[in-house]
C-alpha positions in Angstrom: 171.5 55.2 116.5 172.7 51.6 116.7 172.1 49.9 113.4 169.8 47.0 113.9 169.6 46.0 110.2 172.5 43.5 110.5 173.3 40.2 108.9 172.9 37.3 111.2 176.4 36.1 111.7 175.4 33.3 114.1 172.9 31.2 112.1 173.3 27.5 113.0 172.7 24.3 111.0 172.0 22.6 114.3 170.3 25.0 116.8 172.3 25.7 119.9 175.3 24.2 118.1 178.4 25.6 116.4 177.8 27.3 113.1 178.7 25.5 109.9 178.2 28.2 107.3 180.3 31.3 106.5 177.6 33.5 108.1 178.5 32.0 111.5 182.2 32.0 111.3 182.6 33.9 114.5 181.8 30.7 116.3 184.5 28.8 114.4 186.9 31.7 114.5 189.6 29.6 116.1 189.8 27.6 112.9 189.2 30.0 110.2 189.4 33.8 109.6 186.7 36.3 109.7 185.9 37.8 106.3 184.2 41.0 105.4 184.4 42.9 108.7 184.4 45.9 106.3 180.8 44.9 105.6 180.0 44.9 109.3 181.4 48.4 109.8 179.6 49.7 106.7 176.3 48.7 108.2 176.5 51.7 110.6 176.5 53.8 107.4 173.6 51.7 106.0 175.4 50.4 102.9 173.9 47.6 101.0 176.7 45.2 100.2 175.7 41.6 100.2 177.8 39.3 102.4 179.1 37.1 99.7 179.5 39.8 97.2 181.9 42.1 99.2 185.6 42.4 98.8 187.3 39.5 100.6 190.7 41.0 100.6 190.4 42.1 104.3 190.9 39.2 106.6 190.9 39.3 110.4 191.7 36.7 113.0 189.7 36.2 116.1 192.2 38.2 118.1 192.2 41.0 115.6 188.4 41.2 115.9 188.5 41.2 119.7 191.3 43.8 119.8 189.2 46.2 117.8 186.6 48.2 119.7 184.6 48.9 116.5 184.5 45.2 115.6 183.5 44.3 119.1 180.7 46.9 119.0 179.4 45.1 115.9 179.3 41.9 117.8 177.0 43.5 120.4 175.0 45.3 117.7 174.5 42.0 115.9 172.5 40.6 118.9 170.0 43.4 118.5 169.4 42.1 115.0 167.5 39.2 116.4 164.7 41.4 117.8 161.6 40.8 115.6 158.9 43.1 114.3 155.4 42.2 113.1 155.1 44.2 110.0 153.5 41.3 108.1 156.2 39.1 109.5 154.4 35.7 109.2 154.3 34.8 105.5 152.9 38.3 104.7 150.5 38.4 107.6 150.5 40.0 111.0 150.1 37.8 114.0 146.8 39.5 114.8 145.4 37.7 111.7 145.5 34.6 113.9 143.2 36.2 116.5 139.6 37.4 116.5 140.8 40.9 115.7 141.7 40.3 112.1 141.9 38.0 109.1 144.5 37.7 106.4 143.0 38.1 103.0 145.3 35.6 101.2 144.3 32.0 102.1 147.6 30.7 100.7 149.5 32.2 103.6 150.9 30.0 106.3 149.0 32.1 108.8 145.9 30.1 107.8 147.3 27.1 109.6 146.7 28.9 112.9 143.1 29.5 111.7 142.1 26.1 110.3 144.0 24.0 112.8 146.4 22.4 110.3 149.6 23.5 112.1 151.7 20.8 113.6 155.2 19.9 114.6 155.9 19.4 110.9 153.7 22.2 109.5 155.0 25.1 111.5 153.8 28.7 111.7 155.8 31.5 113.4 158.7 29.1 113.7 161.1 31.1 115.8 162.8 28.3 117.7 166.0 28.5 115.7 165.8 32.3 115.3 165.9 33.0 119.0 168.4 30.3 119.9 170.7 31.9 117.3 170.2 35.2 119.1 170.9 33.5 122.5 174.0 31.9 121.1 175.2 35.2 119.7 174.6 36.7 123.1 176.5 33.9 124.9 179.3 34.2 122.5 179.6 37.9 123.1 179.5 37.7 126.8 182.1 34.9 126.9 184.6 36.2 124.4 184.6 39.9 125.3 184.9 39.6 129.0 187.9 41.5 130.3 188.8 43.3 127.1 190.7 46.5 127.6 191.5 47.7 124.1 195.0 48.7 125.1 195.7 50.4 121.8 193.2 53.1 122.7 194.5 53.8 126.2 196.3 57.0 125.3 193.4 58.2 123.1 191.3 61.1 124.3 188.3 58.9 123.6 189.4 55.9 125.7 187.2 56.7 128.7 184.1 57.2 126.5 184.9 54.0 124.6 185.2 51.9 127.8 182.0 53.4 129.1 180.2 52.2 125.9 181.9 48.8 126.0 181.1 48.2 129.6 177.4 48.8 128.9 177.2 46.5 125.9 177.3 43.4 128.2 174.2 44.7 130.1 172.4 45.3 126.8 173.3 41.8 125.6 172.2 40.2 128.8 168.8 42.0 128.4 168.4 40.8 124.9 169.2 37.2 125.9 166.6 37.4 128.6 164.1 38.8 126.1 164.7 36.0 123.7 164.2 33.4 126.4 160.9 34.9 127.3 159.8 34.8 123.6 160.6 31.1 123.7 158.9 30.1 126.9 155.7 31.8 126.1 155.6 29.8 122.9 157.1 26.4 123.8 156.9 26.4 127.7 159.8 24.0 128.8 162.9 24.6 126.7 166.7 24.1 126.8 168.3 26.7 129.0 171.9 27.5 127.9 174.2 30.2 129.1 177.3 29.1 127.3 178.5 28.4 123.7 178.0 24.7 123.4 179.7 22.1 121.1 177.5 20.2 118.7 177.4 17.0 120.7 176.7 19.0 123.9 173.8 20.9 122.3 172.1 17.8 121.0 172.0 16.4 124.5 170.6 19.3 126.5 167.5 18.6 128.5 164.6 21.1 128.7 164.3 23.2 131.8 161.0 24.3 133.4 159.6 27.6 132.3 159.4 28.6 136.0 163.2 28.3 136.3 163.8 30.3 133.1 161.2 32.9 134.0 163.0 33.4 137.4 166.2 33.8 135.5 164.6 36.5 133.3 163.1 38.3 136.3 166.4 38.2 138.2 168.3 39.5 135.2 165.9 42.4 134.8 166.1 43.3 138.5 169.8 43.4 138.3 170.0 45.3 135.0 167.5 47.8 136.2 170.1 48.9 138.7 172.9 49.1 136.1 171.5 50.2 132.7 171.3 53.9 131.9 168.0 55.8 131.8 169.1 57.0 128.3 172.2 57.5 126.3 172.5 61.3 126.4 175.6 61.0 128.5 177.3 58.5 126.2 179.6 59.7 123.4 177.5 58.4 120.6 174.1 59.4 122.1 172.5 56.5 120.2 168.8 55.8 120.2 167.1 52.4 120.2 169.4 50.8 122.7 168.2 49.0 125.8 167.6 51.2 128.8 166.7 50.8 132.4 163.0 51.2 131.6 163.3 48.4 129.1 164.6 46.0 131.7 161.8 47.0 134.1 159.2 46.6 131.3 160.3 43.1 130.5 160.1 42.2 134.2 156.6 43.6 134.3 155.5 41.6 131.3 157.1 38.3 132.5 155.7 38.5 136.0 152.2 39.3 134.6 152.4 36.2 132.3 153.7 34.0 135.1 150.8 35.0 137.3 148.2 34.3 134.6 146.1 31.2 134.5 148.0 29.5 131.7 151.2 29.5 133.7 150.0 29.4 137.3 147.3 28.5 139.7 145.6 31.6 141.0 148.2 33.2 143.4 147.8 36.6 145.0 151.5 36.6 145.7 152.4 36.3 142.0 149.8 39.0 141.1 151.4 41.2 143.8 154.8 40.6 142.3 153.5 41.6 138.9 151.8 44.7 140.4 155.0 45.7 142.1 157.0 45.2 138.9 154.7 47.5 136.9 154.4 50.1 139.7 158.2 50.4 139.9 158.0 51.9 136.5 154.9 54.0 137.2 156.3 55.7 140.3 159.5 56.4 138.5 158.0 57.5 135.1 159.3 61.1 135.4 162.9 60.0 136.2 162.7 57.4 133.4 161.4 60.0 130.9 158.1 58.2 130.3 154.6 59.4 129.8 151.4 58.9 127.8 151.3 60.8 124.5 148.5 61.4 121.9 147.6 58.0 120.6 148.4 58.3 116.9 151.9 59.5 117.7 152.8 56.1 119.0 152.6 54.5 115.5 154.1 57.1 113.1 157.5 57.2 111.5 159.0 59.2 114.4 157.4 57.3 117.2 160.9 56.4 118.5 161.1 60.0 119.7 158.0 59.8 121.9 158.0 59.6 125.6 155.6 56.6 125.7 157.9 54.3 123.7 160.3 52.3 125.9 161.9 50.0 123.4 161.4 49.7 119.6 162.7 47.8 116.7 163.6 49.9 113.7 163.2 48.2 110.3 164.4 51.0 108.0 162.8 53.1 105.4 160.3 51.2 103.4 156.8 51.3 101.8 156.2 47.6 101.9 153.8 47.7 104.9 151.8 50.3 103.1 151.7 48.3 99.9 150.5 45.3 101.9 147.7 47.2 103.7 146.5 50.0 101.5 143.0 49.1 100.4 142.4 47.4 97.1 141.5 50.2 94.6 144.2 52.4 96.0 147.3 52.7 93.7 149.8 50.1 94.9 147.6 48.7 97.6 146.9 44.9 97.7 145.2 44.4 101.1 146.6 42.0 103.7 145.5 42.1 107.4 141.9 43.2 107.7 140.3 44.0 111.1 137.1 42.1 112.0 133.7 43.1 113.1 134.6 41.6 116.5 137.3 44.2 117.0 135.1 47.0 115.7 132.5 46.2 118.3 135.1 46.1 121.1 135.5 49.9 121.0 133.2 51.8 123.4 130.9 54.7 122.5 132.3 58.2 123.0 130.2 58.5 126.2 132.0 55.5 127.7 129.2 52.9 127.3 129.9 49.6 125.5 128.9 49.5 121.9 125.8 47.4 121.0 125.2 46.3 117.4 121.7 47.1 116.1 122.2 47.6 112.4 122.3 51.3 112.8 122.7 53.5 109.7 126.2 54.5 110.7 127.8 52.3 113.4 131.0 54.3 113.3 129.7 57.6 114.7 130.5 58.7 118.3 133.0 55.9 119.0 136.2 55.6 121.0 138.6 57.7 119.0 141.1 54.8 119.0 138.9 53.0 116.6 139.5 55.6 113.8 143.2 55.4 114.5 143.3 51.7 114.1 140.5 50.6 111.6 139.6 52.0 108.2 135.8 52.0 108.1 133.5 52.7 105.1 133.6 56.3 103.8 136.6 57.2 106.0 139.2 59.3 104.1 142.1 56.9 103.6 144.8 57.2 102.6 143.5 60.4 100.8 140.0 59.8 99.4 137.0 58.3 101.1 137.0 54.5 100.9 134.1 52.8 99.3 133.8 49.4 101.0 130.2 48.7 100.0 129.7 46.0 97.4 130.5 47.5 94.0 132.5 50.4 95.5 136.0 51.2 94.5 137.5 49.4 97.5 134.8 46.7 98.1 133.8 43.3 96.9 133.6 41.7 94.3 137.0 43.2 93.6 139.6 40.5 93.9 141.4 40.7 97.2 139.1 43.4 98.6 138.4 43.1 102.3 136.1 40.3 103.3 135.4 41.7 106.8 134.3 45.2 105.7 137.4 46.9 107.2 141.0 47.8 106.3 144.0 48.3 108.6 145.1 51.8 109.6 147.4 51.4 112.6 151.0 51.6 111.7 150.1 52.3 108.0 151.6 55.7 106.9 149.3 57.6 104.6 152.0 60.2 103.7 153.3 57.4 101.5 151.8 57.3 98.0 152.4 55.0 95.0 150.7 57.3 92.6 152.8 58.3 89.5 155.0 61.2 90.4 154.9 60.7 94.1 158.0 61.8 95.9 157.2 59.9 99.2 157.2 56.1 98.5 158.9 55.0 101.8 159.2 56.0 105.4 160.9 54.9 108.6 159.1 52.2 110.5 159.7 51.4 114.1 157.9 48.5 115.7 157.1 49.2 119.4 158.2 46.4 121.7 157.3 48.0 125.0 155.5 51.2 125.8 154.2 52.9 128.9 150.5 52.3 128.1 151.1 48.6 128.4 152.7 49.1 131.8 149.5 50.8 133.1 147.4 48.0 131.8 149.7 45.4 133.3 149.4 47.1 136.7 145.6 47.3 136.5 145.4 43.6 135.7 147.8 42.6 138.5 146.1 44.8 141.1 142.5 43.6 140.5 143.7 40.0 140.7 145.8 40.6 143.8 143.3 42.6 145.8 139.9 42.0 144.1 138.9 45.7 144.4 139.1 48.1 141.5 139.6 51.0 144.0 142.2 49.3 146.3 145.4 51.2 147.0 147.7 51.5 149.9 151.1 52.9 151.0 152.9 50.4 148.7 150.6 50.6 145.7 149.5 54.2 145.7 147.4 53.9 142.6 144.2 51.8 142.1 143.6 49.5 139.2 140.7 51.8 138.1 142.9 54.9 138.2 145.5 53.2 136.0 143.0 52.3 133.4 141.4 55.7 133.5 144.8 57.3 132.7 144.8 55.3 129.5 141.2 56.3 128.7 141.8 59.9 129.6 145.0 60.5 127.5 145.2 63.5 125.2 143.0 63.2 122.1 141.1 60.2 123.5 139.3 61.7 126.6 136.9 58.8 127.2 135.0 58.7 130.5 136.8 56.6 133.1 135.4 53.5 134.6 133.0 54.5 137.4 134.0 54.3 141.0 131.2 51.8 141.8 132.2 49.3 139.2 132.1 45.7 140.4 135.2 43.4 140.3 133.6 41.1 137.7 132.6 44.0 135.4 136.0 45.7 135.9 137.9 42.5 134.8 135.7 42.2 131.7 136.1 45.8 130.7 139.8 45.8 131.5 140.4 42.9 129.2 138.5 44.7 126.5 140.5 47.9 127.2 143.7 46.0 126.7 142.4 44.6 123.5 141.5 48.0 121.9 144.5 49.9 123.3 147.0 47.3 122.1 145.3 46.2 118.9 147.8 45.1 116.2 150.8 45.4 118.6 151.2 41.6 118.9 149.4 41.2 122.3 146.0 39.7 121.6 147.3 36.4 120.4 149.2 35.9 123.7 146.6 37.5 126.0 143.8 35.1 125.1 146.2 32.2 125.7 147.5 33.3 129.1 143.9 34.0 130.2 143.0 30.5 128.8 140.2 32.1 126.8 141.2 31.0 123.4 137.9 29.1 123.0 136.0 32.4 123.1 137.7 33.7 119.9 136.5 31.0 117.4 133.7 32.9 115.7 134.8 35.6 113.4 132.4 38.2 112.1 132.4 40.7 109.3 130.0 43.3 108.0 128.2 43.3 104.6 127.9 46.9 103.3 125.4 47.7 100.5 124.4 51.0 98.9 121.0 51.5 97.3 119.9 54.9 96.1 122.6 56.6 98.3 121.3 54.7 101.3 124.1 52.6 102.9 123.1 49.5 105.0 125.3 47.5 107.3 124.6 43.8 108.0 126.7 41.8 110.5 127.5 38.2 109.4 129.5 35.1 110.6 132.5 35.0 108.3 134.2 31.9 109.7 134.5 29.6 112.7 138.1 28.7 113.5 139.5 25.5 114.9 140.3 25.9 118.6 141.7 23.1 120.7 143.5 23.1 124.1 146.8 22.0 122.6 147.0 25.4 120.8 147.8 27.2 124.0 151.5 26.3 123.3 153.4 25.8 120.1 154.5 22.3 119.1 158.2 21.6 119.5 159.5 21.4 115.9 160.1 17.8 114.9 163.3 18.9 113.2 164.7 19.9 116.6 163.4 16.8 118.3 165.2 14.7 115.7 168.4 16.4 116.6 167.8 16.3 120.3 165.5 13.4 121.5 165.5 14.9 125.0 163.3 17.7 124.0 160.0 15.9 124.3 156.7 17.4 123.0 154.0 19.7 124.3 150.6 18.0 125.2 148.3 17.3 122.3 151.0 17.6 119.5 
């Protein structure tokens, strides 16, 4: 597997500009020598040498780097390192804690700025401007500097053909990654600088922003091209590495981008744009067998071997760790400190087992006979987790008034591995974690949303789109170990859209979608009121009382991020998003 746990060699002091630190010496390679390539090579073996602590006796010039296939491979692999994962990535919180699906228990975290409205161009949250432009610059550097390399010293090697096959493909992988980084930027900042070259400092500080429409078209065109070139998998490559960009990944990115660009935040209602999004998703659906894709039992998507499952299109491995479990095991569990806690809002979004919407009525056990995905996502009172039943009632072993106990009445289960234990004598204190970036379930939901908006009929299909929106959703609901009743054939368009949005919410909970979905739908105002449940126990009788936990600040400027003032100071041409 390609190592994705790489040092960022291209960090910039001025974004989009040449690199001034030793970590970015590849950009200044003409002037100075590369040090510690040994470290880069060792990363494939997962050694832990720190960049500045390694032996500096091995020095390589730029040409020596580019003459070496192994060192060039590391340049390509480095670009993968800019893919992000959301295992408590925002100051200890998940992005979902800034939605109506969750809260972060620690009020000192920067995630609270999203909640209370105190974020600004100076007080940033999820500040990825520099991060993704570093990734883009690394991609541009690779594509420019490695074009036409032939590795002549390998020509008479038995491995030469295999090496050149790998090398030829790296450019396509890097192009995909660059496109992905640009999408992550436009969905946050809208109009941004668009650069496909390695710029000098003075050039970078004078770049004008381009429209998000132009950049989105570039991404879509890149994905369309790459879908014709990238392999379905790497079984026929010499290394047979996992985790690399595939044909399906390019098609999945195209599906997501076209869906966003058809959505109200980015576009006036356009049937043509919705049809484009439907086509992009359907291209994957109709080729799922050839692409090796399918739905799998729901909990398999989020365990330590999810990278081996047919539903996962692209993932970001983060290595073996128990940090996410420490952050999200309930208070009262050895080693657990609580972090991201699901809300009552999310709990109520899950249907009943018979397919009807849940209605809160203070029932004695609101968690019986529910959509099975709820128990795979949320830890509810008296559920066995991670081993013993949790006691979330007031005075229980995992409830208030214990410091840092959940304030919503729930703990997080999704992605949390209960085979890990921090009890004395435990032999399993860490596991592999793979963050899912794209999966087939999302594609079906993308298709359903695009079809209903393009044709306004849940049952519409034709020779081009040989699956209705309703059929796509019902595949999700009918997957193995979920087996919920499908949406009825006589469902109205209005009700279908409402239930589809809810389906997307519960299916993709804590996968980094909700934050963006309510924005692209322009429904952020509907997410302000956050509810929890108060659980009490008297004489073995447990009672559940819903209550308003908080009301969050929501204003129209929050649909896009502010352009960081530090970047605007460097480049006055950047401007600012409305309201900031």
